[in-house]
C-alpha positions in Angstrom: 0.1 -0.1 -0.2 1.2 3.3 -1.2 1.8 6.2 1.9 -1.1 8.1 -0.2 -3.6 5.2 0.0 -2.3 5.0 3.7 -3.0 8.7 4.4 -6.6 8.4 2.7 -7.4 5.2 4.9 -6.3 7.1 8.0 -8.2 10.3 7.1 -11.5 9.0 5.9 -12.0 5.5 7.3 -13.2 6.0 10.8 -15.6 3.6 12.8 -16.7 6.4 15.3 -17.1 10.0 15.6 -14.5 10.0 18.6 -11.7 8.5 16.5 -12.5 10.8 13.5 -12.5 13.9 15.9 -9.1 12.9 17.4 -7.6 11.8 14.3 -8.3 15.2 12.8 -7.6 17.1 16.2 -4.2 15.4 16.5 -3.3 16.0 12.3 -4.2 20.1 12.8 -2.0 20.0 15.7 0.8 18.6 13.3 -0.3 20.2 10.2 -0.5 23.9 12.0 3.2 23.3 13.0 4.3 22.6 9.7 2.5 25.6 8.1 4.0 27.9 10.7 7.2 26.6 9.9 6.8 27.0 6.3 5.4 30.6 6.7 8.2 31.9 9.3 10.9 30.6 6.7 8.8 31.6 3.8 12.1 32.9 1.8 13.6 29.5 1.8 12.7 26.8 -0.2 10.9 23.9 1.4 12.6 20.6 0.5 13.6 17.5 1.4 12.2 13.8 1.2 9.0 12.7 2.9 11.0 10.6 5.5 13.0 13.7 6.3 10.4 16.2 6.7 8.4 13.6 9.1 11.5 13.5 11.1 12.1 17.0 11.3 8.5 17.5 12.3 8.2 14.8 14.4 5.6 12.7 12.9 4.5 10.3 10.5 5.5 9.9 6.7 1.2 9.5 6.2 0.9 13.1 8.0 3.5 14.5 5.5 1.6 13.2 2.6 -1.6 14.6 4.0 0.1 18.0 4.4 1.3 17.8 0.7 -2.1 16.6 -0.4 -3.5 19.9 1.2 -1.0 22.3 0.0 -0.8 20.6 -3.4 -3.1 23.1 -5.3 -1.1 26.0 -3.8 2.2 25.3 -5.0 3.6 26.2 -8.5 4.1 22.6 -9.6 1.7 20.0 -8.3 2.9 17.0 -7.1 2.2 13.4 -8.0 1.2 11.9 -4.6 -0.2 8.5 -5.6 3.5 6.9 -5.8 5.0 8.9 -3.1 7.4 6.8 -1.0 9.4 8.0 2.1 12.5 8.3 -0.5 10.3 11.0 -2.5 11.8 14.3 -3.0 10.1 17.3 -2.1 10.4 20.6 -3.1 7.9 23.2 -2.8 7.5 26.8 -4.4 4.3 27.9 -2.6 1.9 30.7 -4.4 1.0 32.2 -0.8 -1.8 34.2 -2.0 -3.2 31.2 -3.4 -2.5 28.9 -0.2 -4.3 31.5 1.9 -7.3 31.7 -0.2 -7.5 27.8 -0.3 -7.3 27.9 3.3 -10.3 30.1 3.6 -11.9 27.8 1.0 -11.1 24.9 3.5 -12.4 26.9 6.5 -9.3 26.1 8.3 -9.2 29.0 10.8 -6.6 27.6 12.7 -4.3 28.0 9.8 -5.5 31.2 8.2 -5.4 32.9 11.5 -1.8 31.8 12.1 0.3 35.0 13.3 3.1 34.0 11.3 0.9 35.3 8.1 1.8 39.0 9.1 5.5 38.4 7.6 4.1 36.9 4.3 1.2 38.9 3.5 0.2 42.3 4.7 -3.1 42.9 6.4 -4.2 44.5 3.3 -3.1 41.7 1.0 -5.3 39.2 3.4 -8.2 41.5 3.5 -8.2 41.7 -0.5 -8.0 37.7 -0.5 -10.8 37.6 2.0 -13.0 40.1 -0.3 -12.4 37.9 -3.4 -13.1 34.7 -1.4 -16.4 36.2 -0.1 -17.3 37.4 -3.9 -16.4 34.2 -5.3 -19.1 32.6 -2.9 -21.6 35.1 -3.5 -24.7 33.5 -5.8 -26.2 35.8 -8.3 -29.4 34.7 -9.5 -30.4 36.2 -13.0 -33.7 37.7 -13.6 -36.4 35.1 -14.4 -39.1 36.0 -16.5 -42.4 36.5 -14.4 -45.7 35.0 -15.8 -46.8 38.7 -16.5 -44.0 39.7 -18.3 -43.5 40.3 -22.1 -42.3 36.9 -23.5 -38.7 36.8 -24.2 -39.6 35.2 -27.9 -40.5 38.8 -29.0 -43.9 37.7 -29.7 -45.3 40.8 -27.7 -47.7 38.4 -26.0 -47.4 38.0 -22.0 -45.2 34.9 -21.1 -48.0 33.2 -19.3 -50.2 33.2 -22.7 -47.3 32.1 -25.1 -44.3 30.0 -24.2 -45.3 29.3 -20.7 -48.1 26.8 -21.9 
């Protein structure tokens, strides 16, 4: 079984609500620690092997693959995690604006509220990303043709007497 399959089993195959909450609580702590390090050292390249990163952050290889799965959309060159092993090289060039947006989308307040963001994106930049995020979630309904409105086919009749029949 690959590390990615192990990660999916750990993350999504729970027998009870308690095991689910315990797993995601533990993972959130590890993920927060990794992101805090990534943001603190945002000018340096984040690289190593899966095993090396697991040792550096005192966690399992599966948690590192889970982290990579989460950040994959926010890096300039996505990684193929299906075949990841503990010797897979990891080198991340992160697009921090996209990362912040994706954290908002994932509703990961424990990540987008990290104090380390202050050194990466200004308050103004973060507010603009939040506005963009909220705007992307706003649903706009197009005007519907009412029963008593002129028919859009151009006949001049009311919609209820023309195309609504």
